C-alpha positions as CSV (number, residue, x, y, z in Angstrom):
1,M,171.4,81.4,35.4
2,K,169.1,79.0,33.2
3,Y,166.7,82.3,33.2
4,W,169.1,84.7,32.2
5,S,170.1,82.4,29.6
6,L,166.8,82.0,28.5
7,L,166.5,86.0,27.9
8,L,169.5,86.4,26.3
9,I,169.0,83.8,24.0
10,L,165.3,85.7,23.2
11,G,167.5,88.9,22.7
12,V,166.2,90.2,26.0
13,T,168.7,92.9,27.5
14,L,168.7,94.3,31.3
15,A,168.3,97.3,28.9
16,S,165.0,96.6,27.6
17,V,164.0,95.4,31.1
18,P,164.2,98.3,33.2
19,A,162.6,96.4,36.1
20,L,164.8,93.6,36.1
21,A,167.6,96.0,35.6
22,A,166.6,97.5,38.8
23,G,166.4,94.3,40.8
24,N,162.3,95.3,40.6
25,P,159.8,92.2,39.7
26,P,158.4,92.2,35.8
27,L,154.8,93.5,35.4
28,S,152.1,91.3,36.3
29,P,149.9,90.8,33.2
30,E,147.1,92.8,35.0
31,L,149.3,95.4,35.2
32,Q,151.5,95.7,31.8
33,K,147.6,96.8,31.1
34,L,148.6,100.4,32.9
35,N,151.7,100.3,31.3
36,I,150.5,102.5,28.6
37,S,150.2,105.9,30.7
38,V,153.7,105.8,31.9
39,G,155.4,109.3,30.7
40,R,154.7,113.0,30.5
41,W,151.0,113.7,28.9
42,V,149.1,116.5,28.2
43,F,145.5,116.9,27.5
44,H,143.7,119.1,25.9
45,G,139.8,119.4,25.7
46,K,136.4,121.1,26.7
47,A,134.1,121.2,30.1
48,L,130.1,121.9,29.7
49,N,128.8,123.9,32.7
50,A,125.4,121.4,33.0
51,R,123.5,124.5,34.3
52,T,124.6,127.1,31.7
53,G,125.4,124.7,28.7
54,K,128.3,126.6,27.6
55,S,131.6,124.8,27.3
56,S,135.4,126.2,28.8
57,P,138.9,124.7,28.1
58,F,140.4,122.5,30.1
59,T,144.5,121.2,30.2
60,W,145.9,118.6,32.2
61,N,149.4,117.7,32.5
62,E,150.0,114.5,33.6
63,D,153.7,112.4,34.5
64,C,153.4,108.7,35.5
65,T,155.5,106.3,36.4
66,W,155.7,102.9,38.1
67,S,156.2,102.9,42.1
68,P,160.0,100.7,42.8
69,N,158.4,98.0,43.9
70,Q,156.3,97.5,40.4
71,L,152.7,97.5,42.2
72,Y,151.2,101.2,41.4
73,L,151.0,103.5,38.5
74,E,151.5,106.8,40.2
75,C,150.8,110.6,38.1
76,T,151.1,114.0,39.5
77,F,148.3,116.2,37.4
78,S,148.7,119.7,37.4
79,N,145.5,120.7,35.5
80,N,143.4,123.5,34.9
81,W,140.1,123.1,34.9
82,A,138.1,125.7,33.1
83,G,140.8,128.6,35.2
84,K,140.5,126.7,38.2
85,P,144.0,125.0,39.0
86,I,144.2,121.4,40.4
87,E,147.0,119.4,41.5
88,S,146.4,115.8,42.6
89,L,148.3,112.6,42.9
90,V,146.7,109.4,41.2
91,V,147.8,105.8,41.7
92,D,146.0,103.5,40.2
93,T,146.9,99.7,40.3
94,Y,145.2,95.8,40.2
95,N,144.3,94.6,43.4
96,T,144.7,90.6,43.4
97,E,142.0,89.7,46.3
98,D,139.2,91.3,44.3
99,H,140.3,90.8,40.9
100,S,139.7,94.5,40.0
101,Y,141.8,97.7,39.0
102,W,141.2,100.7,41.0
103,H,141.8,104.5,40.7
104,Y,142.9,106.7,43.7
105,E,143.2,110.6,43.8
106,M,144.1,112.8,46.5
107,Y,144.5,116.8,45.8
108,A,146.8,119.4,47.3
109,S,144.8,121.9,45.6
110,G,141.3,123.1,43.8
111,E,139.4,120.4,45.4
112,R,138.7,119.5,49.4
113,G,141.8,117.3,50.8
114,D,138.9,115.0,52.9
115,R,137.3,113.9,49.8
116,P,139.6,111.6,47.4
117,F,138.1,110.4,44.7
118,V,138.5,106.3,44.6
119,S,136.9,104.1,42.1
120,R,136.5,101.0,40.5
121,M,138.0,100.8,37.2
122,E,137.5,98.4,33.9
123,I,140.1,98.2,31.4
124,Q,138.4,96.3,28.1
125,G,141.0,96.5,25.1
126,N,141.9,100.0,25.0
127,T,139.4,101.3,26.8
128,W,139.3,102.0,30.4
129,I,136.7,103.1,32.3
130,E,136.9,104.8,36.0
131,H,133.5,104.2,37.9
132,G,132.8,107.0,40.0
133,Q,129.3,107.5,41.9
134,E,126.8,105.6,40.9
135,A,122.9,106.4,39.6
136,V,120.2,105.7,41.7
137,P,117.3,106.7,40.0
138,S,114.7,106.5,42.8
139,K,117.2,108.8,44.6
140,K,117.6,111.3,41.9
141,Q,121.6,110.6,42.4
142,R,123.4,111.3,38.9
143,G,126.1,108.5,38.1
144,E,129.5,109.4,37.0
145,R,132.5,107.9,35.2
146,V,135.5,108.7,33.0
147,V,136.2,107.3,29.2
148,Y,139.5,106.9,28.2
149,K,140.0,105.3,24.2
150,W,143.5,104.3,23.4
151,A,144.2,105.2,19.7
152,S,147.8,104.6,20.1
153,P,150.6,104.2,22.6
154,T,151.0,108.2,22.0
155,E,147.0,109.0,21.8
156,V,144.1,108.7,24.0
157,S,140.7,110.5,24.0
158,V,139.2,111.2,27.4
159,A,135.0,111.8,28.2
160,I,133.6,112.2,31.6
161,Q,130.1,111.5,31.6
162,S,126.6,111.5,33.3
163,S,123.6,109.3,33.7
164,S,120.4,109.9,35.6
165,D,119.8,106.1,35.3
166,G,123.1,104.4,34.9
167,V,122.6,102.9,31.1
168,H,122.3,106.2,29.3
169,W,124.9,108.8,29.2
170,R,125.8,112.2,28.1
171,T,129.0,113.5,27.5
172,L,129.6,116.8,30.0
173,D,133.8,117.2,29.2
174,Q,136.0,115.5,26.6
175,G,139.5,115.8,25.2
176,E,142.3,114.8,23.7
177,G,145.7,113.2,25.1
178,K,149.1,113.2,23.3
179,K,152.1,111.6,25.0
180,L,155.1,114.1,24.8
181,P,158.5,112.8,23.2
C-alpha cells in the first residue's frame, strides 16, 4: 500500500504506467533504453550496390511493442530492399548474465530461414550499434554493423557499414526513420 501511495503523491497513475496497469513489472533501467523504439516507424533511404557503385531506394515499415513480460522488444519489419521484399521478426533484449544487449532477427521471406541474424548490440547515449560479422583482415573477411542515431524520440538515422579491418567503416546504406503518430 505504501508503494501506491508514494506513486500517487508523485503524480503517477496507472494510466501513465501501462506496465503497472497491466500487472507487468516496470522496465529495468537497461530495457528503458530500448523503449524509444516502441511504436510504428517508416524508414526511407538508399542502398549502395558495392559491386556497381549504384544506389537504389529502400523502405522499412517497423512496428515495435513489448512482450507481455516486459523483457523483449518485439518488432515486425516489412521491408522493400531495392525492390526485394523482406519480412522479418526482430527481438531485442538485455541479457543479465553477460550484461549485453542482443538483437535477434528471423525471416519469413526475402532471406533464408535457416540463417537468422544474431548480433550483440551496444547502446551509448543516442547511438545503437548492432555488431554483425567481425572483420578478419588476414582472412579477407569483411565486418558489418548497423548504426542507429536517435535525433529525437520520433526521428532516427540508420547506416549499414562495412569494414575490412574493424576500425575504418564505410557506409553502404543509409536512411532516416520517422515515428508515425
